[in-house]
C-alpha positions as CSV (number, residue, x, y, z in Angstrom):
1,M,17.5,-8.5,-0.9
2,A,14.2,-9.3,0.8
3,S,11.7,-8.4,3.4
4,I,10.1,-10.9,5.8
5,T,6.5,-10.9,6.9
6,I,5.2,-13.1,9.7
7,K,1.5,-13.4,10.2
8,N,-0.3,-15.0,13.1
9,L,2.4,-17.6,13.5
10,S,2.0,-20.3,16.1
11,K,3.9,-23.5,16.9
12,S,3.5,-26.1,19.7
13,Y,5.5,-29.2,20.5
14,G,3.7,-32.2,21.9
15,D,0.0,-32.3,22.4
16,A,-2.4,-29.4,22.2
17,S,-2.5,-28.9,26.0
18,D,1.2,-27.9,26.0
19,V,2.2,-24.2,26.3
20,P,2.9,-23.0,22.7
21,A,6.5,-22.4,21.9
22,V,5.3,-19.5,19.7
23,K,1.9,-18.0,19.9
24,N,0.2,-15.9,17.3
25,I,3.2,-13.7,16.5
26,N,3.2,-10.9,13.9
27,I,6.5,-9.4,12.8
28,S,7.4,-7.3,9.7
29,V,11.1,-7.1,8.8
30,P,11.8,-4.5,6.1
31,D,14.4,-5.2,3.5
32,G,18.0,-4.4,4.7
33,T,17.0,-4.3,8.4
34,F,19.0,-5.7,11.3
35,L,16.3,-7.2,13.5
36,T,17.0,-9.0,16.8
37,L,14.7,-11.5,18.5
38,L,15.5,-10.9,22.2
39,G,14.3,-12.7,25.3
40,P,15.2,-15.2,28.0
41,S,15.7,-18.9,27.5
42,G,12.4,-20.6,26.5
43,C,10.8,-17.4,25.2
44,G,10.4,-18.7,21.6
45,K,13.1,-16.7,19.8
46,T,15.0,-19.7,18.5
47,T,11.8,-21.5,17.4
48,T,10.8,-18.3,15.5
49,L,14.2,-18.3,13.8
50,R,13.9,-22.0,12.8
51,L,10.4,-21.3,11.5
52,I,11.8,-18.5,9.3
53,A,14.6,-20.8,8.2
54,G,12.2,-23.5,7.2
55,Y,13.4,-26.2,9.6
56,I,10.0,-26.3,11.3
57,T,6.5,-26.4,10.0
58,P,4.1,-24.0,11.7
59,D,0.8,-25.1,13.2
60,S,-0.9,-22.0,11.9
61,G,-0.1,-18.6,10.3
62,E,2.3,-17.9,7.5
63,I,5.7,-16.5,6.6
64,L,6.4,-14.5,3.4
65,I,9.7,-13.6,1.9
66,G,8.9,-10.5,-0.2
67,D,5.7,-11.5,-1.8
68,R,6.5,-15.3,-1.8
69,R,4.8,-17.5,0.8
70,V,7.4,-19.9,2.1
71,S,5.7,-21.3,5.2
72,E,2.1,-22.2,6.2
73,A,0.5,-25.0,8.1
74,G,1.3,-28.2,6.3
75,S,3.5,-26.6,3.6
76,V,7.1,-25.4,3.9
77,V,9.6,-24.4,1.2
78,P,12.8,-26.2,2.2
79,P,15.7,-24.2,3.7
80,E,17.9,-24.5,0.7
81,K,15.3,-22.9,-1.6
82,R,14.7,-19.8,0.6
83,G,17.7,-17.7,-0.4
84,M,18.9,-17.6,3.2
85,G,22.2,-18.2,5.0
86,M,22.4,-19.3,8.7
87,V,25.1,-18.9,11.3
88,F,24.8,-21.3,14.2
89,Q,25.9,-20.8,17.9
90,N,28.5,-23.6,17.6
91,Y,29.9,-22.3,14.2
92,A,29.3,-25.8,12.6
93,I,32.5,-25.7,10.6
94,W,34.4,-28.8,9.6
95,P,37.6,-29.3,11.5
96,H,39.2,-31.5,8.8
97,K,38.7,-28.9,6.1
98,T,40.7,-25.7,5.5
99,V,39.1,-22.3,5.7
100,F,38.8,-22.2,1.9
101,E,37.2,-25.6,1.8
102,N,34.7,-24.7,4.5
103,V,33.7,-21.4,2.8
104,A,33.6,-23.0,-0.7
105,F,31.3,-25.9,0.3
106,G,28.0,-24.2,-0.6
107,L,29.4,-23.0,-3.9
108,K,30.5,-26.5,-4.9
109,I,27.1,-27.9,-4.1
110,R,25.7,-25.3,-6.5
111,R,28.2,-26.4,-9.1
112,N,30.0,-23.1,-9.5
113,T,33.1,-23.2,-11.7
114,N,36.5,-23.3,-10.0
115,D,37.2,-19.8,-11.1
116,E,33.9,-18.6,-9.6
117,V,34.5,-20.5,-6.4
118,V,38.0,-18.9,-5.9
119,K,36.8,-15.4,-6.7
120,K,33.7,-15.6,-4.4
121,V,35.6,-17.3,-1.5
122,Q,38.3,-14.7,-1.5
123,Q,35.7,-11.9,-1.6
124,A,33.8,-13.4,1.3
125,L,37.0,-13.9,3.4
126,S,37.9,-10.3,2.7
127,Q,34.5,-9.1,3.8
128,V,35.0,-10.7,7.2
129,G,38.6,-9.8,7.6
130,L,40.1,-13.2,6.9
131,A,42.0,-12.5,3.7
132,G,45.1,-14.7,3.6
133,Y,43.7,-17.3,6.1
134,D,42.3,-19.6,3.4
135,K,44.9,-22.4,3.9
136,R,44.5,-22.6,7.7
137,Y,42.5,-25.2,9.6
138,P,39.9,-24.4,12.3
139,N,42.2,-25.5,15.1
140,E,44.7,-22.8,13.9
141,L,42.2,-20.1,14.4
142,S,40.9,-18.2,17.4
143,G,37.2,-18.4,18.4
144,G,36.5,-15.1,16.8
145,Q,38.2,-16.2,13.6
146,Q,36.2,-19.4,13.5
147,Q,33.0,-17.4,13.9
148,R,34.1,-15.3,10.9
149,V,34.6,-18.4,8.8
150,A,31.0,-19.4,9.6
151,L,29.9,-15.9,8.5
152,A,31.9,-16.1,5.3
153,R,30.4,-19.5,4.5
154,S,26.9,-18.0,4.8
155,L,27.8,-14.8,2.9
156,V,29.6,-16.5,0.0
157,V,26.3,-17.9,-1.5
158,E,25.0,-14.3,-1.6
159,P,21.8,-14.8,0.5
160,D,19.0,-12.3,0.6
161,I,18.6,-12.9,4.3
162,L,21.1,-14.0,7.0
163,L,19.8,-15.7,10.2
164,L,22.1,-15.8,13.2
165,D,21.4,-18.0,16.3
166,E,23.4,-16.5,19.2
167,P,26.6,-16.5,17.2
168,L,28.7,-14.7,19.8
169,S,27.7,-16.5,23.0
170,N,30.9,-18.7,23.0
171,L,33.3,-15.8,22.8
172,D,34.9,-13.9,25.7
173,A,33.6,-10.5,26.6
174,K,36.2,-8.4,24.8
175,L,36.0,-10.4,21.6
176,R,32.2,-10.4,21.8
177,E,32.2,-6.6,21.9
178,K,34.7,-6.5,18.9
179,M,32.6,-8.9,16.9
180,R,29.4,-6.9,17.6
181,T,31.0,-3.9,15.9
182,E,32.1,-6.0,13.0
183,L,28.7,-7.6,12.5
184,K,26.9,-4.3,12.4
185,D,29.5,-2.9,10.0
186,L,29.1,-6.0,7.8
187,Q,25.3,-5.7,7.7
188,K,25.6,-2.0,6.7
189,R,28.1,-2.8,3.9
190,T,26.2,-5.7,2.4
191,G,22.7,-4.4,2.9
192,I,21.5,-8.0,3.7
193,T,18.5,-8.4,6.0
194,F,19.8,-9.8,9.3
195,V,17.6,-11.7,11.8
196,Y,19.6,-12.2,15.0
197,V,18.8,-14.2,18.1
198,T,20.2,-13.4,21.5
199,H,19.4,-13.2,25.2
200,D,21.9,-10.5,25.7
201,Q,20.3,-7.1,26.1
202,A,23.5,-5.1,25.5
203,E,24.1,-7.1,22.3
204,A,20.6,-6.3,21.1
205,L,20.8,-2.6,21.9
206,A,24.2,-2.3,20.2
207,L,23.4,-4.1,17.0
208,S,19.7,-3.7,16.1
209,D,17.6,-1.4,14.0
210,Q,14.6,-3.1,15.5
211,I,14.2,-5.3,18.5
212,V,11.5,-7.9,19.1
213,V,11.2,-8.6,22.8
214,M,9.7,-12.1,23.4
215,Q,8.4,-13.7,26.5
216,R,6.5,-17.0,26.9
217,G,6.2,-17.5,23.2
218,E,4.6,-14.1,22.6
219,V,5.8,-10.8,21.2
220,Q,5.8,-8.2,24.1
221,Q,7.1,-5.2,22.1
222,I,8.7,-4.3,18.8
223,G,10.6,-1.1,18.5
224,T,14.0,0.6,18.2
225,P,16.6,0.0,20.8
226,Y,15.7,3.4,22.3
227,E,12.0,2.6,22.4
228,V,12.3,-0.8,24.1
229,Y,14.7,0.6,26.7
230,E,13.3,4.0,27.4
231,R,9.6,3.3,26.6
232,P,8.9,-0.3,27.5
233,A,5.5,-1.5,26.6
234,N,4.9,-3.4,29.9
235,R,6.6,-4.4,33.2
236,L,8.0,-7.6,31.6
237,V,9.9,-5.6,29.0
238,A,11.1,-3.0,31.5
239,D,12.4,-5.6,33.8
240,F,14.1,-7.7,31.1
241,M,15.8,-4.7,29.4
242,G,17.9,-3.7,32.4
243,L,17.9,-2.8,36.1
244,I,14.8,-1.1,37.4
245,N,13.4,0.3,40.7
246,V,9.7,0.0,41.2
247,F,7.6,2.4,43.3
248,E,4.0,1.7,44.2
249,G,1.6,4.6,44.5
250,E,-1.5,6.3,43.2
251,I,-1.7,7.7,39.7
252,K,-4.3,10.4,38.7
253,P,-4.9,11.8,35.2
254,L,-4.2,15.5,34.7
255,G,-5.3,15.7,31.0
256,H,-3.3,16.4,27.9
257,G,-1.4,13.0,28.2
258,K,-0.1,13.8,31.7
259,A,-0.7,12.2,35.1
260,L,0.4,12.8,38.7
261,F,2.0,9.8,40.4
262,T,2.1,10.1,44.2
263,I,4.8,8.0,45.8
264,S,4.3,9.3,49.4
265,D,2.7,12.2,51.3
266,H,5.5,14.6,50.2
267,V,6.6,13.2,46.8
268,A,4.6,13.4,43.6
269,L,5.8,13.4,40.0
270,E,4.2,14.6,36.8
271,V,4.6,11.7,34.4
272,T,3.4,10.6,31.0
273,A,-0.1,9.1,31.5
274,P,-0.3,5.3,30.6
275,T,-2.8,4.3,28.0
276,G,-6.3,3.7,29.3
277,L,-6.0,5.8,32.4
278,T,-9.4,7.5,33.0
279,S,-9.5,7.9,36.8
280,A,-7.2,7.7,39.9
281,T,-5.9,4.2,40.5
282,K,-3.0,2.3,42.0
283,G,0.0,1.9,39.7
284,E,3.7,1.2,39.5
285,L,6.4,3.8,38.7
286,V,9.5,2.2,37.0
287,V,12.8,4.1,37.3
288,R,16.1,3.0,36.0
289,P,19.1,3.4,38.4
290,E,20.8,5.9,36.0
291,N,17.8,8.2,36.1
292,I,18.1,9.0,39.8
293,T,20.4,11.7,41.0
294,L,21.8,11.7,44.6
295,V,22.4,14.9,46.6
296,P,23.3,15.3,50.3
297,A,20.2,15.5,52.5
298,T,19.1,19.1,52.7
299,S,15.3,18.7,53.2
300,Q,14.4,19.6,49.6
301,S,10.8,19.3,48.7
302,N,9.5,16.5,46.4
303,C,12.5,14.3,47.0
304,L,12.8,10.8,48.6
305,V,15.2,10.6,51.5
306,G,17.3,7.6,52.3
307,K,20.5,6.2,53.7
308,I,23.3,4.6,51.7
309,I,23.7,1.0,52.9
310,S,26.3,-0.2,50.3
311,H,28.3,1.0,47.3
312,T,30.2,-0.8,44.6
313,F,32.9,0.7,42.3
314,L,32.4,-0.6,38.8
315,G,35.0,1.5,37.0
316,N,32.9,3.8,34.8
317,L,30.2,4.2,37.5
318,M,29.4,3.7,41.2
319,E,26.4,1.6,42.1
320,L,24.8,2.5,45.4
321,L,22.0,0.8,47.4
322,I,19.8,3.2,49.3
323,K,17.3,2.3,52.0
324,L,14.2,4.4,52.4
325,P,12.4,5.0,55.7
326,N,9.7,2.5,54.6
327,G,12.4,-0.2,54.2
328,Q,12.4,-0.2,50.4
329,E,15.8,-0.5,48.8
330,V,16.6,1.6,45.8
331,R,19.5,1.0,43.4
332,V,21.2,4.1,42.0
333,Q,24.1,4.5,39.5
334,S,26.2,7.5,39.9
335,H,29.4,9.0,38.5
336,P,32.4,7.3,40.3
337,M,33.8,10.7,41.3
338,N,30.7,11.4,43.4
339,K,32.1,10.8,46.9
340,F,29.2,9.2,48.7
341,T,29.9,6.5,51.3
342,D,28.0,4.0,53.4
343,G,25.8,5.6,56.1
344,D,25.4,9.0,54.3
345,E,21.9,10.5,54.3
346,V,20.9,11.4,50.8
347,E,18.0,12.7,48.8
348,L,16.9,11.0,45.6
349,M,15.9,13.2,42.7
350,I,13.9,11.2,40.1
351,D,14.0,12.3,36.5
352,A,10.2,12.1,35.9
353,A,10.6,12.4,32.1
354,S,12.5,9.1,32.1
355,T,10.1,7.0,34.1
356,S,7.5,4.4,32.9
357,V,4.1,3.9,34.6
358,F,2.1,0.7,34.5
359,I,-1.4,0.2,35.9
């Protein structure tokens, strides 16, 4: 197996005045890690994956696999000599070849004996749950089964690293969820280093050991799924990783890593002080909808008061929109058995420990 180290990597397309596709990124992927590159379209995640694969030459910086330098400006080890497999978004399997022939292709290029090919193909198909499907053609398979063929074709050559470029985006929601579980299980069983590209936050949270959140060609945060969701490094990450409510107010340091965030004359919360806070200043308090509890209006202290203007039943939760006296609308997610309805006066109790503050 192998680790990946990316140092000060940059890549632009076109002339030097263009916005870089990737700008001065630094990422370390330990051996056996499931790492996800996450971000919106155009953020640089696929360019980064293609740089790792060796399809693109960087403008500056370097990529190392273990201790071996495989990419630097003007010099790239070709993809076939990197010990990597790659699974594409569109599967890229041949429709005129059987499952066996698709999976065996890489082994035959490497001139494995027939006995070795048969043994390794059957093992790879078993790994992805396709034992007994070797004589079928792609048009006889479901979308999820075709994706597994693409996985098996990459695994059969025993790569140290597997690169996956949005491999589940063409599947329906139920199948995508099932394949997420199977991918994570496969990575744990094989111990292969996975580098996965997606724009789907839920996918990244479910699969990853580490997530790299990218925006505008730059790394915004690297952390565990919990860290990037609960402790976003900046407003961009907080906004991208899920629904948020933003309250403006004054933040004042209290010492010992704590601060007081004042939302209004009668609502102030003790929060974790943001880095660099030395004196009172204006700031933003970010709260996710699930971290606000609604109670009927009873004039409790230190609570925001508002009126429910709409509610939506989503099965496992109820999503409510609350209008505050200042006109701000706040989104809250509540248990579906909580019987609030439009027009109800409510109080909003914010879980201060689950907030993020940015200045």
